[in-house]
VOGU-3710 file (C-alpha; in Angstrom, 3 decimals, decimal comma):
1> msyimlalgw> 12,793/26,806/156,868  9,887/28,641/155,583  11,992/29,378/152,399  12,495/25,434/152,005  8,919/24,755/152,530  7,769/27,404/150,169  10,179/25,702/147,526  9,105/22,359/148,130  5,447/23,133/148,282  6,013/24,684/144,815
11> vlkmcnllvg> 7,856/21,807/143,213  5,123/19,346/144,747  2,125/21,458/143,336  3,937/21,513/140,008  4,180/17,738/140,199  0,596/17,375/141,162  -0,354/19,752/138,348  1,698/17,798/135,848  0,334/14,278/136,639  -3,073/15,042/138,143
21> nygvaiilft> -2,570/12,669/140,880  -1,455/13,322/144,639  0,288/9,898/144,946  2,080/10,000/141,608  3,174/13,518/142,309  4,624/12,359/145,706  6,850/9,799/143,725  7,739/12,276/141,132  8,668/14,670/143,967  10,861/12,170/145,483
31> iiikavllpm> 12,671/11,442/142,169  13,409/15,133/141,685  14,762/15,267/145,411  16,965/12,177/144,802  18,280/13,648/141,406  19,179/16,913/142,999  21,118/14,815/145,998  23,026/12,588/143,251  26,144/14,435/142,919  26,344/13,967/146,798
41> mvkqqksmtk> 25,456/10,555/146,529  28,414/9,952/144,170  30,881/11,645/146,335  29,675/9,408/149,247  30,110/6,262/147,271  33,675/7,244/146,245  34,515/7,869/149,695  32,941/4,537/151,111  34,780/2,749/148,328  37,970/4,271/149,242
51> tqklqpllne> 37,246/3,653/153,070  36,516/-0,059/152,033  39,880/-0,441/150,150  41,721/1,183/153,079  39,976/-1,034/155,728  43,101/-3,734/155,959  45,458/-0,963/156,367  43,081/0,591/159,070  43,067/-2,729/160,894  46,807/-2,790/160,884
61> lqqkyandke> 46,861/0,589/162,483  44,259/-0,462/165,205  46,620/-3,366/165,993  49,706/-1,217/166,079  48,385/1,520/168,255  45,806/-0,705/170,241  47,139/0,997/173,521  47,255/4,485/172,137  44,164/5,696/171,371  45,378/9,378/170,620
71> klnaetmkly> 48,142/8,256/168,251  45,684/5,855/166,480  43,261/8,797/165,641  46,195/10,863/164,520  47,394/8,282/162,276  43,971/7,399/161,054  42,965/11,280/160,043  46,579/11,225/158,351  45,663/8,339/156,323  42,235/9,889/155,384
81> qkykvnpmsg> 44,002/13,061/154,287  46,782/11,384/152,254  43,976/9,548/150,310  41,355/12,253/150,418  38,761/10,387/152,128  35,977/12,371/154,322  34,942/9,923/156,931  31,780/12,244/157,363  30,701/12,105/153,830  28,222/9,056/154,540
91> clplviqlpi> 26,289/11,384/156,907  25,903/14,318/154,477  22,991/13,037/152,610  21,207/12,278/155,711  21,712/15,466/157,179  20,374/17,172/154,099  17,262/14,852/154,053  16,237/15,666/157,475  15,220/19,263/157,135  13,835/18,222/153,520
101> lmalywvvkk> 11,631/15,678/155,568  10,814/18,063/158,326  9,871/20,824/155,568  7,660/18,170/153,593  5,832/17,347/156,688  4,486/21,062/157,011  3,801/21,106/153,095  1,596/17,885/153,433  0,138/19,062/156,805  -0,761/22,632/155,239
111> pvvylmgfge> -2,058/21,752/151,788  -4,438/24,784/151,634  -1,644/27,300/151,703  1,331/25,216/149,987  -0,743/23,026/147,465  -3,910/24,783/146,834  -2,407/28,134/146,677  -4,122/30,449/149,226  -1,985/32,950/151,087  -1,700/32,747/154,685
121> devwriisai> -3,773/36,153/154,867  -6,333/34,656/152,614  -7,670/31,333/154,529  -10,503/33,489/155,839  -11,842/33,438/152,374  -12,293/29,696/152,729  -14,251/29,747/156,157  -16,355/32,596/154,521  -17,037/30,497/151,459  -18,054/27,451/153,535
131> lewseqnpdg> -20,204/29,601/155,494  -22,024/30,831/152,424  -22,176/27,143/151,039  -23,821/25,928/154,079  -26,827/28,423/153,645  -27,748/26,460/150,461  -26,861/23,290/152,137  -28,779/22,925/155,775  -26,689/20,105/157,130  -23,474/21,268/155,513
141> lnqfytalgi> -22,154/23,004/158,425  -22,632/20,014/160,869  -20,959/17,877/158,061  -18,034/20,273/158,101  -17,775/20,234/161,907  -17,782/16,372/161,958  -15,186/16,265/159,466  -12,846/18,575/161,353  -13,739/17,197/164,908  -14,607/20,489/166,008
151> enmerltdsa> -17,695/22,040/167,798  -17,907/25,391/166,211  -16,297/27,875/163,842  -14,504/29,680/166,513  -12,069/27,058/166,959  -10,651/28,059/163,397  -11,333/31,764/163,491  -10,095/32,699/167,135  -6,717/34,501/167,471  -6,658/35,572/163,890
161> yrmfgmyeiq> -6,869/32,083/162,501  -3,830/30,737/164,575  -5,362/27,079/164,703  -6,569/26,953/160,954  -3,221/25,379/160,194  -3,954/22,308/162,353  -6,789/21,674/160,423  -5,868/22,298/156,649  -5,824/18,593/155,622  -9,319/18,117/156,842
171> iaefinahpd> -10,417/21,302/155,218  -8,733/20,500/151,881  -10,319/17,125/152,182  -13,853/18,678/152,675  -13,510/20,671/149,759  -12,396/17,963/147,469  -15,696/16,308/148,719  -17,700/19,654/148,163  -16,015/21,591/145,111  -18,742/23,665/144,632
181> imnshwilet> -17,573/25,539/147,846  -14,838/26,954/145,605  -17,748/28,797/143,599  -18,523/31,204/146,279  -17,982/34,936/145,512  -15,283/35,150/148,316  -13,094/32,841/146,213  -13,838/33,961/142,746  -13,390/37,772/143,481  -9,720/36,993/143,851
191> gknydiidfh> -9,311/36,176/140,229  -6,916/33,343/141,107  -6,917/29,706/140,158  -6,919/27,483/143,360  -6,093/23,842/143,060  -8,424/21,241/144,699  -6,486/18,208/145,940  -7,719/14,594/145,788  -5,537/12,858/148,528  -6,360/9,429/147,110
201> figldlsqtp> -3,977/6,924/145,654  -4,443/3,339/144,662  -7,267/3,150/147,439  -5,125/4,862/150,148  -6,142/8,154/151,688  -2,593/9,947/151,758  -3,748/12,667/153,962  -4,530/10,230/156,851  -2,229/8,832/159,584  -1,962/5,203/159,915
211> nlnaflglfi> -3,570/4,132/163,292  -1,156/2,725/165,583  -3,821/2,415/168,224  -5,936/0,240/166,008  -2,809/-1,886/164,994  -1,752/-2,557/168,657  -5,347/-3,348/169,501  -5,056/-6,492/167,441  -2,612/-7,921/170,028  -5,302/-7,411/172,747
221> gkvsqltpgt> -8,501/-8,446/170,824  -9,690/-4,955/170,413  -11,116/-4,580/166,908  -13,714/-1,936/167,343  -11,402/0,618/165,304  -10,825/-1,744/162,513  -12,069/-0,587/158,948  -10,846/-1,622/155,378  -9,405/1,929/155,177  -7,578/1,601/158,439
231> mllwiipals> -6,083/-1,714/157,720  -5,022/-0,798/154,031  -2,939/2,410/155,407  -0,936/-0,197/157,559  0,676/-0,913/154,175  2,662/2,443/154,492  4,444/1,590/157,694  5,105/-1,818/156,666  6,793/-0,845/153,497  8,629/1,914/155,271
241> glssfatskl> 10,223/-0,628/157,619  10,889/-3,243/154,888  12,562/-0,738/152,676  14,597/0,925/155,446  15,696/-2,595/156,285  16,792/-3,459/152,644  18,610/0,091/152,495  20,686/-0,675/155,831  21,203/-4,101/154,721  22,683/-3,056/151,267
251> tqmmqpapap> 24,802/-0,221/153,018  26,186/-2,660/155,458  27,034/-4,760/152,741  29,016/-2,188/150,748  30,957/-1,021/153,823  33,937/-2,385/155,014  33,871/-5,061/158,021  35,600/-3,302/160,778  38,164/-4,829/162,977  36,515/-6,719/166,095
261> vkdkngeeqp> 36,531/-4,401/169,099  37,800/-6,244/172,266  37,334/-5,460/175,925  39,911/-5,626/178,746  39,576/-9,347/179,065  40,275/-9,807/175,400  36,617/-10,783/174,621  35,165/-9,436/171,354  32,470/-6,955/171,755  29,161/-6,834/169,644
271> npmksmmlfm> 29,108/-4,743/166,678  26,720/-2,109/167,359  25,872/-1,420/163,579  24,293/-4,737/163,576  21,836/-3,493/166,248  21,115/-0,329/164,189  20,325/-2,284/161,113  17,527/-3,635/163,200  16,765/-0,366/165,276  16,465/1,928/162,211
281> plisawfaft> 13,505/0,091/160,311  11,583/-0,074/163,522  12,023/3,627/163,891  10,910/4,106/160,339  7,866/2,052/160,908  7,033/3,995/163,955  7,443/7,305/162,234  5,024/6,030/159,371  2,473/5,316/162,207  2,599/8,808/163,302
291> lpaaiglywi> 2,860/10,852/160,272  0,369/11,360/157,382  0,593/8,667/154,888  1,884/10,902/152,107  5,364/11,315/154,370  5,505/7,515/154,655  5,097/7,129/150,912  8,136/9,645/150,339  10,057/7,794/152,715  9,436/4,383/150,949
301> vsnvlqlaqq> 10,021/5,730/147,492  13,095/7,418/148,748  14,394/4,161/150,188  13,770/2,215/146,971  15,591/4,890/144,906  18,452/4,901/147,271  18,536/1,092/147,051  18,736/1,371/143,332  21,288/4,219/143,375  23,596/2,475/145,684
311> yvlmkvvkvd> 23,449/-0,675/143,512  24,516/1,215/140,362  26,882/3,393/141,896  28,644/0,536/143,524  29,093/-1,120/140,033  30,093/2,101/138,239  32,052/4,273/140,777  35,749/3,642/140,502  38,649/5,037/142,789  42,226/5,841/141,909
321> lteeqiegei> 43,441/3,704/144,686  45,011/0,218/143,965  45,667/-3,095/145,757  49,412/-2,655/145,494  49,320/0,748/147,156  47,491/-0,599/150,096  49,852/-3,613/150,371  52,690/-1,360/150,220  51,347/0,745/153,021  50,483/-2,362/155,019
331> vnvkknrkkr> 53,929/-3,770/154,744  55,397/-0,413/155,957  53,129/-0,164/159,067  54,142/-3,978/160,020  57,704/-2,887/159,784  57,157/-0,143/162,059  55,399/-2,332/164,402  58,110/-4,715/164,663  60,575/-1,608/165,551  58,196/-0,655/168,135
341> kk> 58,090/-4,047/169,668  62,174/-4,359/169,635
//
């Protein structure tokens, strides 16, 4: 995972250097990730298109082997093998995106190391630079403690700076607000060029996490935590949920409708996919409330790009499977089913 974080950190850093805006860098970074995953998306779309065309035949098999689940599974897999359909291909992009999302979380959470360019063994230089800067700014150290929500510097320096990583976003923000800290000889003597990160994007502070407690407080009349910045950040969870719903809706429209599942009494059971289409957007919104807004922005842009990709691929991707082939297979299944009844 550390190698993935280093690679993603380097890409995001290059994007930020190229465009000079953290939010635009996140958008560009997301486009690059989507471009890398595009071949898998094409493969997924081909598999989904084939599955859609095969659905009438799969429905016939379900009726034929309604009382023999083992035989149904065997015949279904045989059908997939014959037409080179991978039933798990739809999960592959999601499986790959999960470690990317996890790695991106730490890249965003640790900007001093992954974006500003300090090594893990160099973070002491920042503390030394801040202490030196505070000598010229009498209230500087108190401002620093307030920004981080700590009482003393030992919180960062104890146990070989073990807790430093938990405060990197706040430290990077503080340095952005006081860039003259970087003029310290502790920084300059390395001879390296370190980047200062501005997390603001169209009025949003992407380093902050949207305040879920303040949002829930609206329903019980608590408004003490409300600020314009707090309410503005709620845009991220809202768009995250909406974009996730739109993506799920389009995916459901593209997928074939499965045959109704009935219980022992012959009554049709509810389709779990309909519940998932409502459940996943809620999960997306909840995650956006618990992670830095930069992660939420990545997820929103990723969903929007996925919508565009799916729509275009649905129009351009063709498969070598004709309606005549499917109809012929269905006729054979029906003939065999009649023989079984006799």
